[in-house]
C-alpha positions as CSV (number, residue, x, y, z in Angstrom):
1,X,-19.6,98.8,-103.6
2,X,-22.1,101.4,-103.6
3,X,-24.3,101.9,-100.5
4,X,-27.6,103.6,-100.7
5,X,-28.9,106.1,-98.7
6,X,-31.9,105.0,-96.2
7,X,-33.6,108.1,-97.7
8,X,-33.2,106.7,-101.6
9,X,-36.5,107.1,-103.5
10,X,-37.6,110.0,-100.9
11,X,-37.6,113.5,-101.1
12,X,-34.9,114.9,-98.8
13,X,-36.0,117.7,-96.7
14,X,-34.5,121.1,-98.1
15,X,-30.6,121.6,-97.0
16,X,-31.3,124.9,-95.6
17,X,-34.8,125.1,-94.3
18,X,-35.9,128.8,-94.2
19,X,-37.9,130.6,-91.3
20,X,-39.4,134.1,-91.4
21,X,-40.4,135.5,-88.2
22,X,-42.4,138.8,-87.9
23,X,-41.8,141.0,-84.8
24,X,-45.0,142.8,-84.0
25,X,-47.2,144.6,-81.3
26,X,-50.8,144.6,-81.2
27,X,-52.9,147.6,-82.7
28,X,-49.8,148.4,-85.2
29,X,-51.1,149.3,-88.6
30,X,-47.5,149.0,-90.0
31,X,-47.3,145.6,-88.5
32,X,-50.7,144.4,-90.1
33,X,-49.5,145.6,-93.8
34,X,-46.2,143.6,-93.1
35,X,-48.1,140.7,-92.0
36,X,-49.8,140.4,-95.5
37,X,-46.8,140.6,-97.2
38,X,-45.2,137.8,-95.1
39,X,-48.2,135.7,-95.6
40,X,-48.3,136.1,-99.5
41,X,-44.7,135.5,-100.0
42,X,-44.2,132.5,-97.4
43,X,-47.6,131.1,-98.9
44,X,-46.3,131.4,-102.4
45,X,-42.8,129.9,-101.6
46,X,-43.8,127.3,-98.9
47,X,-41.8,129.2,-96.1
48,X,-42.8,128.8,-92.6
49,X,-43.2,131.8,-90.7
50,X,-43.6,132.7,-87.0
51,X,-45.2,136.1,-85.2
52,X,-43.8,137.4,-81.9
53,X,-45.5,139.9,-80.2
54,X,-42.6,142.4,-78.9
55,X,-44.7,143.5,-75.9
56,X,-44.5,139.9,-74.4
57,X,-40.7,139.5,-74.8
58,X,-38.1,141.8,-72.7
59,X,-35.4,141.0,-75.1
60,X,-37.3,141.8,-78.2
61,X,-38.4,144.8,-76.8
62,X,-35.0,145.9,-75.7
63,X,-33.5,145.0,-79.3
64,X,-36.4,146.2,-81.5
65,X,-38.7,148.5,-80.0
66,X,-38.0,151.3,-82.4
67,X,-38.1,149.2,-85.5
68,X,-41.2,147.4,-85.5
69,X,-42.5,145.9,-87.5
70,X,-39.2,143.9,-88.1
71,X,-38.7,140.7,-90.5
72,X,-35.9,138.2,-89.5
73,X,-34.9,135.6,-92.0
74,X,-33.5,132.5,-90.6
75,X,-33.1,134.7,-87.4
76,X,-31.4,137.6,-89.1
77,X,-32.9,140.7,-89.4
78,X,-34.1,141.2,-92.7
79,X,-35.9,144.4,-92.9
80,X,-37.8,146.7,-90.4
81,X,-40.9,149.4,-90.5
82,X,-42.0,148.4,-94.2
83,X,-41.7,145.0,-95.9
84,X,-40.9,144.9,-99.6
85,X,-42.5,141.8,-101.3
86,X,-39.9,141.7,-103.9
87,X,-36.9,142.2,-101.8
88,X,-38.0,139.2,-99.2
89,X,-39.2,137.0,-102.1
90,X,-35.4,137.4,-103.2
91,X,-33.9,136.7,-100.1
92,X,-36.0,133.6,-99.5
93,X,-35.1,131.9,-103.1
94,X,-31.1,133.1,-103.0
């Protein structure tokens, strides 16, 4: 006997929902440039993103201060300083 899922007929959420995190600081031109790329790629792909201010988080400050801006994909460091649009797009679609 087949059992139907309660989600039958509904679109299930993506099995691996993605999240991009931009770690930045105020007044950082590289951070502004990185944000433009993150907004574009995430907007095109429908991937949520967030930004965190390194000056407001001691743990992030200790870990990433010399690398900002830093981009995390699903909590793992993807890149720092400059964000390559094609590389970020590939990381989010693989």
